[in-house]
N, C-alpha and C positions, 0 to 999 in steps of 0.2 A: 504493500500500500504506500509506504513512504517513498519508494523509488519509482513509483509509476509515473511521476512527472518527467522522468528522463525520456519517456517514449510518448508523451502526450503532445498533441498538436495545439493545445490551448495557447501556447506561447505565440502563435501566429496572430492572435487577436489581443495580445497584452504587451505589445511593443517589445517583443523578444525577451521578456522576463520569464524565468523558469516556471513560475506558477502564479495564479491569481490569488488575491486576498480571500476570495470566496472559497477556493480550494484549501487554502491554509486554515481557514476557520473550521471547515468541515473536518479536516484531519485533527485539529486541536480538540474539537468536541468528541471525536471518536476516541482519542487517547484519554481524554478526561473521563469519559464514561467507563473505560477499562480501569483507570486509576481509582475511581470511586468504588468500583466493585471489589478491587483488590484491598483497598485500605479501609473500606467501610465508612468513608467520609460522607458528610452531608452534601446534598445536591447543590447547595449554594456555595460550596467551597470553590475558591478561585482556581483557575487552571495552573498558574505559576506555583501556588501552594501545593497542589496535587503533584506536580512534577518534582518539587523538592522532597516531599514526604515519601514518595514512591521511587525516588532516584531515577526518574524517567528523563531522558534527554529531550529538551523541547523539540517540537515537531519541525520547526524551521532548521534547527541544527541537524536533526535526523535526515532531512531532505538534502542538506548540504553535504553531510557525511556520505550518504549513499551515492549521490551524484558524483562526488569527487572520486570515490572508490571505483565506480563504474567507468568513469572517463579514464581513470588511470589504467584499468585493465584493457580498455579498448585502444587507447592512444599510445601509451608508453611502449617503446621498443618495436613499433610497427612502421615507423617512418624514418627515412634518412633525411639529412639536411637538405638535399636537393628536392626530395619529395615534399618536405615541409614548405620550402620556398614556392614550389609550384602550387601547392595547396593554398598558400596565402594569396597568391595572385588570383587563383580561381575563386577564392572566397570573396575577394574585393569586387570582382566582376559580378558574382552571384548576388552579393548584397545590394548592388545597384539595380539589378534586374528582377530578382525574385525574392521570395521570403526566405529567411534563414531557417535552416533545419533545426529541430529541437535540440539535437546534440550540440550544434554550434552555438545556439543561443545560451544553453546552460554553461558551456565552456567559457563563453565570453563573460557571462555574469560572474562566474567563479574567479576568473583571472583578472578582470578589470574592476569589478565592483568590490570584491572581497580581498583583493590584493594577494591572491594565492596562485602559484604557478605549478602546474603539473610537472614541468621539467625538473623541478627541484626536489621531487619526491625521491626518497631513498628506495633503491631497488633491493628487495629482500630476497635472498637466495634460500630456498627451502632446504636444500641439502648441499653442503660444500663439496662433498664427495658422494660416491654411490652409497646407498644405505647399507650394503653388505661389507663396506670397507672396514678393516680392522685397524684401529688406531694404535698408537704407541702404548707400551706397557706403563701403567701408572701405579704408584703406591702412595697411600695416605695413612700416616700414622694415627693411631687411636688417641694418642696424647703426646705431649712434648717429649717425654722420656723415651717412648717407643720410636718416635721420629729420630731422635738423636742416635739411638741404638742402630736403627736401620741405616742412617747416614754413615756411621762409623764402619758398619759392616760393608757397605758399598765401597768405601775408600780402601779398605784392606783387601777385599776380594776382587776388585776390578782395577788393578794397577795400570792396565793397558788402555783403559777407557779415558775419555776426555770428560772432566768434571767442570760443570758450569753452574754458578749461583746467580739467581735473578731476584729482582725486587722492584716493586712500584710503590710510590708513596706520594702523599700530598703535604707540602711544607709551605706555610705562609701564603696559602691560596693558590699555589702552583703545583702541578702534577708532573712527575717525571718517572723514568724507569732506568734500570741499569742491569748489566750482566757482567759478571767477573768470572774468568776462567783461570783456575789455579794450576791447570796443566800447562797452559801456554803463556801464563802471566799476561793475559790480554783482558782488556775491559772495554765495554761499549756503554754509552748512555744516550738517552733521548729525552727531549723536552716535549711534553704532551700538551702544554698550554695551561691556562688558568682553570681553576676547579669549576668554573661556570660552563666550560665547553668540554671538559674531560673528567674522567673519574679514576679513582685508584684502581678499579678493576681493569680499565683500559690500560693503565700503566703496567699492571701485572702481566697482561697479555703481550704488551709490547716488549716487556723484559724477556719473555719466552722467545719472542721473535728475534731479539738481539742474540740470545743464546744460540739459536739455530744458525744465525748468520756467522757467529764465531766458529761453530762446528763446520760449516760449509767452507769457510776460508781455510781452516786447518786441513780439510780434505783436499782443497785445491792446491795446497802447498806440497802435496804428495804424502802426507802422513796418513797411515792406516790405523784406525782405532777399532777396537772390538765393539765398543758401545759408546753412545752419547748419553751421559748422565746429567740431567738438569734438575736442579733443586730450587724449589720456591716455597713460600709460606702462605700461599693463597689457594684454598681448596676450590674456589670457583674457577680459577684459571686451570687447575689440574683437570677438573671434570670437563671443561670445555674442550680440552685437547683430546679427550678420549671418546668423544662422540662425533658422529657425522652431521647430525641435525643442528643447524645453526643459522642465524640471520645476522651475524655480526661480521663486518668487513675485516676486522683485525683477525678473527679466528679463521676466516677464509684464507687470508694471506699466510697465516701460520701453518695451516694444513697443507698448503701448497709446498711450503718449505719442508715439512715432514715427509711428504711424498717424494720430493726431490732427493732428500737424504736417503730414504729407503731404497731408491733405485741404485745408489752407489755403494751403500754399506748397510750392515745390520744396525738398525737404530732401536735402542731400548731406552726410553726416557723414564728415568727413575726420579720421582719427585717426592720428597719427604716434607711432611707438613705437621706442625703441632697445633694448628688452629682447629 
């Protein structure tokens, strides 16, 4: 019901607006009727109050949300730059001669009136790799003592492996990450930006990426290691490395690094955590 305006021809008689006030009022009354039945409110209860009490998104926002999602599925990734330019020329000619299509009218309203651009939407990758892909081995200590014991065991039993420590943190409103390799005495760091645009979790993921870069550089120099041992103190970063399902660009980049490493040598990523 909320998304029906995307395919309605009513905009041809409303100066290319996505819906009429009459349509909006009808949908608001319909949602209010359902909200009263759910909450048991009085018939005189206002629509905004019902939306607040039942946690319903206002109808106009529902329409905007569904239209934006629908346009995103139809438009994104289906047009090249050349096709877009040709389409813009055709649209200008069409607007002068005939009525605008419902989809174009809604897209224009979203982009021009509401200041929203479909081109700036993040493309979400449902699976970074194939669902049957087996990720690197990960270990999470039940507590700090067991994590330290596992770490010491790895150091003693894997002398031919490359050992890398990673961390991400926020200090004075800024987020950064680092990776230190005790095997090659090499270190890498990255500045992630202010805490308003980045998170400590992103810093932890970037630290793992830096560790993989160090391992790859060591491999490019001709060194052959039995394993790549990466240590971090963030369980979320560890779990994200062991699963294929993800919608985070950083994890996608990291997974590609892991696959590249696996093609050249046996990679076993051992991560000890006390958190």
